[in-house]
C-alpha positions in Angstrom: -36.5 15.9 35.8 -38.5 18.5 33.9 -39.3 18.4 30.2 -36.9 21.3 29.6 -34.1 19.4 31.3 -34.8 16.3 29.3 -34.8 18.4 26.1 -31.6 20.1 27.1 -29.9 16.7 27.9 -31.0 15.3 24.5 -29.7 18.4 22.8 -26.3 18.0 24.5 -26.0 14.3 23.7 -26.9 14.7 20.1 -24.3 17.4 19.6 -21.7 15.4 21.5 -22.4 12.4 19.3 -21.8 14.8 16.4 -18.4 15.4 17.9 -17.7 11.7 17.8 -18.8 11.5 14.1 -16.8 14.6 13.1 -13.6 13.1 14.7 -14.2 9.7 13.2 -14.9 10.9 9.7 -12.2 13.5 9.8 -9.5 10.9 10.7 -10.8 8.4 8.1 -10.6 11.0 5.3 -7.0 11.7 6.5 -6.2 7.9 6.4 -7.9 7.6 2.9 -5.8 10.4 1.5 -2.6 8.8 3.0 -3.4 5.4 1.7 -4.3 6.7 -1.8 -1.1 8.7 -1.9 0.9 5.6 -0.9 -0.9 3.4 -3.6 -0.5 6.0 -6.4 2.8 7.8 -5.5 4.7 5.2 -3.4 6.9 5.9 -0.3 4.2 5.4 2.4 6.1 7.0 5.2 6.6 10.3 3.3 3.0 10.3 2.0 1.4 9.7 5.4 3.7 12.1 7.1 3.0 15.0 4.7 -0.7 14.2 4.5 -1.1 14.1 8.3 1.0 17.3 8.7 -1.0 19.1 6.0 -4.3 18.0 7.4 -3.5 19.1 11.0 -2.3 22.4 9.7 -5.5 22.9 7.7 -7.5 22.1 10.9 -5.7 24.9 12.6 -6.7 27.2 9.7 -10.3 26.1 10.1 -10.2 26.7 13.9 -8.9 30.2 13.3 -11.5 31.0 10.7 -14.3 29.9 13.0 -13.9 33.2 14.9 -15.4 35.0 12.0 -18.7 33.1 12.3 -20.7 35.3 14.6 -24.4 34.3 14.2 -26.5 31.3 13.3 -23.9 28.9 14.7 -26.1 25.8 14.4 -27.0 26.6 10.8 -23.3 27.0 9.9 -22.4 23.8 11.7 -24.9 21.8 9.7 -23.9 23.5 6.5 -20.2 22.7 7.1 -21.1 19.1 8.0 -22.8 18.7 4.7 -19.7 20.1 2.9 -17.4 17.8 4.8 -19.6 14.9 3.8 -19.5 15.8 0.1 -15.8 16.8 -0.1 -14.6 13.9 2.0 -17.0 11.4 0.5 -16.1 12.1 -3.1 -12.3 12.7 -2.5 -11.2 9.1 -3.1 -13.2 8.8 -6.3 -11.9 12.2 -7.6 -8.3 11.2 -6.9 -8.6 7.8 -8.5 -10.2 9.0 -11.7 -7.9 12.0 -12.2 -4.6 10.4 -11.2 -3.6 9.7 -14.8 -5.4 12.8 -16.2 -4.0 15.6 -14.1 -0.4 16.8 -14.6 -0.1 18.2 -11.1 -1.7 15.4 -9.2 -0.1 16.4 -5.9 -1.7 19.8 -6.1 -5.1 18.2 -6.4 -4.4 15.8 -3.6 -3.2 18.4 -1.1 -5.9 20.8 -2.1 -8.5 18.2 -1.1 -6.6 17.5 2.1 -6.5 21.2 3.0 -10.2 21.7 2.1 -11.3 18.7 4.2 -9.0 19.6 7.2 -10.2 23.3 7.1 -13.8 22.3 7.2 -13.3 19.8 10.0 -11.3 22.4 11.9 -14.2 24.8 11.7 -16.7 22.3 13.2 -15.3 21.6 16.7 -15.0 25.3 17.7 -18.5 25.9 16.5 -19.8 23.0 18.5 -18.0 24.3 21.6 -19.6 27.7 21.2 -23.1 26.2 20.6 -22.8 24.1 23.8 -21.0 26.7 26.0 -24.3 28.1 27.5 -25.7 24.6 28.2 -22.6 22.9 29.8 -20.2 24.2 32.4 -16.9 25.1 30.7 -14.8 22.5 32.4 -17.3 19.7 31.6 -17.7 21.1 28.1 -14.0 20.8 27.3 -13.6 17.4 28.8 -16.6 16.0 27.0 -15.7 17.5 23.6 -12.2 16.1 23.7 -13.3 12.8 25.2 -15.7 12.2 22.3 -13.1 13.5 19.8 -10.4 11.1 21.0 -12.8 8.2 21.2 -13.8 8.9 17.6 -10.2 9.0 16.5 -9.5 5.6 18.2 -12.6 4.1 16.6 -11.5 5.3 13.1 -7.8 4.2 13.5 -8.8 0.7 14.5 -11.6 0.0 12.1 -10.1 1.6 9.1 -7.4 -1.1 8.4 -9.3 -4.0 10.0 -12.8 -3.6 8.6 -13.4 -0.8 6.2 -10.4 -1.3 3.7 -10.6 -5.1 3.5 -14.4 -5.3 3.1 -15.4 -2.0 1.5 -12.3 -0.7 -0.2 -11.1 2.9 -0.3 -13.9 4.3 -2.5 -16.8 2.8 -0.6 -15.2 3.7 2.7 -14.9 7.3 1.6 -18.6 7.4 0.5 -19.7 5.6 3.6 -18.2 8.2 5.9 -19.5 11.0 3.7 -23.0 9.5 4.2 -22.3 9.4 7.9 -21.4 13.1 8.0 -24.5 14.1 6.0 -26.8 11.8 8.0 -25.7 13.6 11.2 -26.3 17.0 9.6 -29.8 15.9 8.6 -30.6 14.5 12.0 -29.4 17.6 13.8 -31.4 19.8 11.4 -34.5 17.8 11.9 -34.1 17.7 15.7 -33.6 21.5 15.9 -35.7 22.6 12.9 -37.6 25.1 15.1 -34.4 26.9 15.9 -33.3 27.2 12.2 -34.6 29.9 10.0 -33.7 28.2 6.8 -34.5 24.6 7.8 -36.1 23.7 4.4 -33.0 24.7 2.5 -30.8 22.6 4.8 -33.2 19.6 4.6 -33.3 19.5 0.8 -29.5 20.0 0.6 -29.0 17.0 3.0 -31.4 14.9 0.8 -29.5 15.8 -2.4 -26.2 15.0 -0.7 -27.5 11.7 0.6 -28.7 10.7 -2.8 -25.4 11.6 -4.5 -23.3 9.8 -1.9 -25.6 6.8 -2.0 -25.2 6.6 -5.7 -21.4 6.9 -5.3 -21.4 4.1 -2.8 -23.6 1.9 -5.0 -21.5 2.5 -8.1 -18.0 2.6 -6.4 -16.9 -0.5 -8.3 -17.8 1.1 -11.7 -15.9 4.2 -10.7 -12.9 2.1 -9.9 -13.2 0.3 -13.2 -13.4 3.6 -15.1 -10.4 5.0 -13.3 -8.3 1.8 -13.8 -9.4 1.6 -17.5 -7.8 5.0 -18.0 -4.6 3.8 -16.2 -4.2 0.3 -17.8 -4.3 0.1 -21.6 -5.3 -3.6 -21.6 -8.5 -5.3 -20.5 -8.7 -5.6 -16.7 -9.8 -9.2 -15.8 -9.3 -9.0 -12.1 -9.0 -6.2 -9.6 -9.1 -6.3 -5.8 -7.9 -4.2 -2.9 -6.3 -6.3 -0.2 -5.3 -5.0 3.2 -1.8 -4.4 1.8 -2.1 -3.3 -1.8 -4.2 -2.9 -5.0 -4.1 -6.0 -7.2 -4.9 -5.6 -10.9 -4.5 -8.4 -13.5 -4.8 -7.4 -17.2 -5.1 -9.5 -20.4 -4.1 -8.5 -23.9 -3.8 -10.4 -27.1 -0.2 -11.4 -26.3 0.1 -11.5 -22.5 -1.2 -11.4 -18.9 0.2 -8.6 -16.7 0.1 -8.4 -12.9 0.2 -4.9 -11.3 0.5 -4.3 -7.5 -0.2 -0.7 -6.6 0.1 0.2 -10.2 3.6 -1.3 -10.6 4.2 -4.0 -13.1 5.2 -7.3 -11.5 5.4 -9.5 -14.6 4.3 -10.0 -18.2 3.6 -13.6 -19.2 5.3 -12.9 -22.5 8.7 -12.7 -21.0 8.5 -13.6 -17.3 10.4 -16.8 -18.0 13.5 -14.7 -18.6 13.2 -13.0 -15.2 12.4 -16.2 -13.2 15.0 -18.4 -14.9 17.6 -15.7 -14.2 16.4 -15.3 -10.6 16.6 -19.0 -9.8 19.0 -21.0 -11.9 22.4 -19.2 -11.7 22.4 -19.9 -7.9 20.5 -23.1 -7.6 22.2 -24.9 -10.4 25.6 -24.5 -8.6 24.4 -26.5 -5.5 24.9 -30.2 -4.9 21.5 -31.9 -4.4 19.7 -29.0 -2.7 16.7 -30.2 -0.6 15.2 -27.5 1.5 14.3 -24.3 -0.3 12.9 -21.0 1.0 11.1 -18.4 -1.2 10.4 -15.0 0.3 7.8 -13.1 -1.8 7.1 -14.6 -5.2 3.4 -15.1 -4.5 2.8 -15.7 -8.2 4.5 -19.1 -8.0 6.8 -18.6 -11.0 10.0 -18.9 -8.9 8.6 -22.1 -7.3 7.9 -23.5 -10.8 11.6 -23.1 -11.7 12.7 -24.6 -8.4 10.6 -27.7 -8.9 12.7 -28.5 -12.0 15.4 -29.9 -9.6 14.6 -33.5 -8.6 16.6 -33.3 -5.4 14.3 -30.6 -3.9 12.1 -32.1 -1.2 10.5 -29.1 0.4 9.8 -25.5 -0.7 8.5 -23.0 1.9 7.0 -19.8 0.3 6.4 -16.8 2.6 4.3 -14.1 1.1 2.6 -11.3 3.0 -0.6 -11.0 0.9 -2.9 -14.0 1.0 -5.0 -12.4 -1.8 -2.1 -12.8 -4.2 -1.3 -16.5 -3.4 -4.9 -17.5 -3.4 -5.4 -15.9 -6.8 -2.5 -17.9 -8.3 -3.8 -21.1 -6.6 -7.4 -20.8 -7.8 -7.3 -19.1 -11.2 -7.0 -21.7 -14.0 -5.2 -19.4 -16.4 -2.7 -18.3 -13.7 -2.2 -21.9 -12.6 -1.1 -22.7 -16.2 1.4 -19.9 -16.0 3.1 -21.2 -12.9 2.6 -24.8 -14.1 0.4 -25.6 -11.1 3.4 -25.1 -8.8 1.3 -24.5 -5.7 -0.5 -27.8 -6.1 2.8 -29.7 -5.5 2.9 -31.6 -2.2 6.5 -30.2 -1.8 5.2 -26.6 -1.4 4.0 -25.0 1.8 2.6 -21.5 1.7 2.8 -19.1 4.7 1.1 -15.7 4.5 3.0 -13.6 7.0 5.4 -10.7 7.2 8.8 -12.2 6.2 10.7 -9.8 8.5 8.8 -11.2 11.5 8.7 -14.8 10.3 12.4 -15.2 9.6 13.4 -14.2 13.1 11.5 -17.2 14.5 13.1 -19.8 12.3 15.6 -22.3 13.6 15.9 -24.6 10.5 18.4 -23.9 7.7 17.8 -23.7 4.0 20.0 -24.8 1.1 18.7 -22.1 -1.2 16.8 -18.9 -0.5 15.1 -16.8 -3.1 14.2 -13.3 -2.1 11.7 -11.9 -4.7 10.3 -8.8 -3.0 9.0 -5.7 -4.8 11.5 -2.9 -5.3 12.4 -0.9 -2.1 10.1 2.0 -3.0 9.1 2.7 0.6 10.4 2.1 4.1 8.2 -0.9 4.9 9.8 -2.7 1.9 13.2 -1.1 2.6 13.5 -3.0 5.9 13.7 -6.2 3.8 16.8 -4.9 2.1 18.7 -4.0 5.3 21.8 -5.5 7.1 19.4 -6.6 9.9 17.4 -8.7 7.5 20.4 -10.0 5.6 22.0 -11.2 8.8 18.9 -13.2 9.5 19.2 -14.8 6.1 22.9 -15.5 6.8 21.8 -17.2 10.0 19.3 -19.6 8.4 21.4 -20.3 5.3 23.2 -23.7 5.3 27.0 -23.6 5.1 27.1 -24.8 1.5 23.9 -23.0 0.5 23.3 -19.8 -1.5 20.7 -17.1 -1.7 19.6 -14.7 -4.4 18.1 -11.2 -4.2 16.1 -9.5 -6.9 17.9 -6.1 -6.9 16.1 -3.6 -9.2 17.6 -2.3 -12.5 21.4 -1.7 -12.5 20.9 0.6 -15.5 18.1 2.8 -14.2 18.9 2.6 -10.5 22.6 1.9 -10.6 23.6 3.1 -7.2 20.5 1.4 -5.6 21.7 -1.9 -7.1 25.2 -1.6 -5.7 23.8 -0.5 -2.3 22.1 -3.9 -2.1 25.3 -5.6 -3.0 27.2 -3.7 -0.3 24.5 -4.4 2.3 24.9 -8.2 1.7 28.6 -7.9 2.0 28.3 -6.0 5.3 26.1 -8.9 6.5 29.0 -11.2 6.1 28.2 -12.8 2.7 30.2 -13.4 -0.4 28.4 -11.8 -3.3 28.2 -12.3 -7.1 26.1 -9.6 -8.8 24.6 -10.2 -12.2 21.9 -9.0 -14.6 19.8 -9.9 -17.6 17.5 -8.2 -20.1 13.8 -8.6 -19.7 11.8 -6.8 -22.4 9.0 -5.7 -20.1 11.5 -4.2 -17.6 14.7 -3.5 -19.4 18.0 -4.5 -17.7 17.3 -6.1 -14.4 19.7 -7.0 -11.6 20.2 -9.8 -9.1 22.8 -10.6 -6.4 23.9 -14.1 -5.5 25.3 -14.5 -2.0 26.7 -17.3 0.0 28.9 -18.0 3.1 31.8 -19.3 0.9 33.2 -18.4 -2.6 31.2 -19.6 -5.6 32.5 -22.4 -7.8 30.7 -21.1 -11.0 29.9 -24.6 -12.1 26.3 -24.6 -13.5 24.3 -27.8 -13.9 21.1 -26.4 -15.5 18.0 -28.4 -15.8 16.7 -29.2 -19.3 13.9 -27.4 -21.0 14.9 -23.8 -20.1 13.8 -21.2 -22.6 16.4 -18.5 -21.8 19.5 -19.8 -20.1 22.0 -22.4 -21.3 25.6 -23.2 -20.4 27.0 -20.4 -22.5 24.5 -17.6 -21.7 24.5 -18.0 -17.9 28.2 -17.0 -17.6 27.5 -13.8 -19.6 25.0 -12.6 -16.9 27.9 -11.8 -14.6 29.6 -9.4 -17.0 28.7 -5.7 -16.4 29.3 -3.0 -19.1 30.9 0.3 -17.8 27.5 2.1 -17.5 26.2 -0.5 -15.0 29.4 -1.3 -13.2 30.2 -0.9 -9.5 29.9 2.5 -7.8 30.8 3.5 -4.3 27.9 2.6 -2.0 27.0 2.4 1.7 25.0 -0.3 3.4 21.3 0.0 3.9 20.4 -0.2 7.6 17.1 -0.1 9.6 17.9 3.3 11.2 19.2 4.8 8.0 17.5 3.5 4.9 19.6 5.1 2.3 18.4 2.6 -0.3 14.8 3.9 -0.3 15.9 7.5 -0.8 18.3 6.6 -3.5 15.9 4.4 -5.3 13.2 7.0 -5.3 15.6 9.7 -6.7 17.0 7.4 -9.4 13.6 6.1 -10.7 12.1 9.6 -10.5 14.6 10.8 -13.1 13.9 7.9 -15.3 10.1 8.2 -15.2 9.7 12.0 -15.6 
């Protein structure tokens, strides 16, 4: 093999590796935009669908625009690679910081998606034109697309398994920006004799590398700045798990837990919510022993259940280990849940409840379903007839279950859809509500295989409920009363669409 052949082979491989990097980075930027949109705007299916569609459309625009690049193809490829690194690398930080500051946030989001997609769409046609005189056309197409698809696979596997859990969204964004710029710098250095403006490209790459490295190093501070603009109280804990963004704040009067920006509880009045969630159902049962809690990773519902001496076993199934570990290890939070997770009666399982429940053979005397509101389809599946039929199957004949069911005032139709869905699953229902200052009017639905007796034997020491007030929970004023509703099913999640529309009106 001659020196020219070796040089040509190295040239080809370097540019083909560039294809791999372009594909990997491009898909990661797309995933970051989708994940950020889901975190900040909710409804993950809609966000990912529109982000992916917009990104692919923008790539098509970029591919079309590449026809107008006539000369200096290598120079343009390197320049575009630098731009992709900067735009993609800083996109997550820009979106995080400006989420609460920009009125038309979606315009900013989709502008960055279009910009990134267009730039990535420009790169592959340019690379094909650069290599067309060095590789036979059939080999060129097969190699380009092979490296492109391998890069896409690499990104799609490592993004949820490695990058998000260990780096987080911002650092992942900066890391792949650095990767883009590093490739541009290496290609420029390798082919500097073929570039008329090599010095300009080299210094541009150095500046980009410095800025992205600084962003990577100070990603935590950027996150802190953006979240300090979002949350009025002092942030004492913040972490991105594989499933959600967890933020805990502390003020002079309370602790507040936020998941993906949504308030889960305030320590000032959470007792109202959790007493209402647990006691109207559990206090009607005779000597309940085996209890199941789905969700409720903060341990507050478990705290209330432990007030019943007959209870022998509590199984808590919560998807996110980061949440349950936080409430097991933080001393202040342990005080809030009265060290509930330290009880030998409690077993914690970190698994998807939808999958876990299908494998269960045992029955439970009381089931507490304390999931977040059905704001997206992954949560909506936990409010379907399919899921409720599984609850029916594992519920003991004399047992009962309770579902947190969003606000019957703000999301009236959503509330009654949940009630109708339980009825379609073959359960007797008793809807009720209470006022929680941090949330307003909040709703719950009791369900069982037999009619309720409405005899309450409440434990002592409750702050909110007593024999007189518990009966009032089941009285609905006209503006929260029943409305005609259809059941929520897996193949037609009407609840998610209804919920989104109702809360959108309220939060405008």
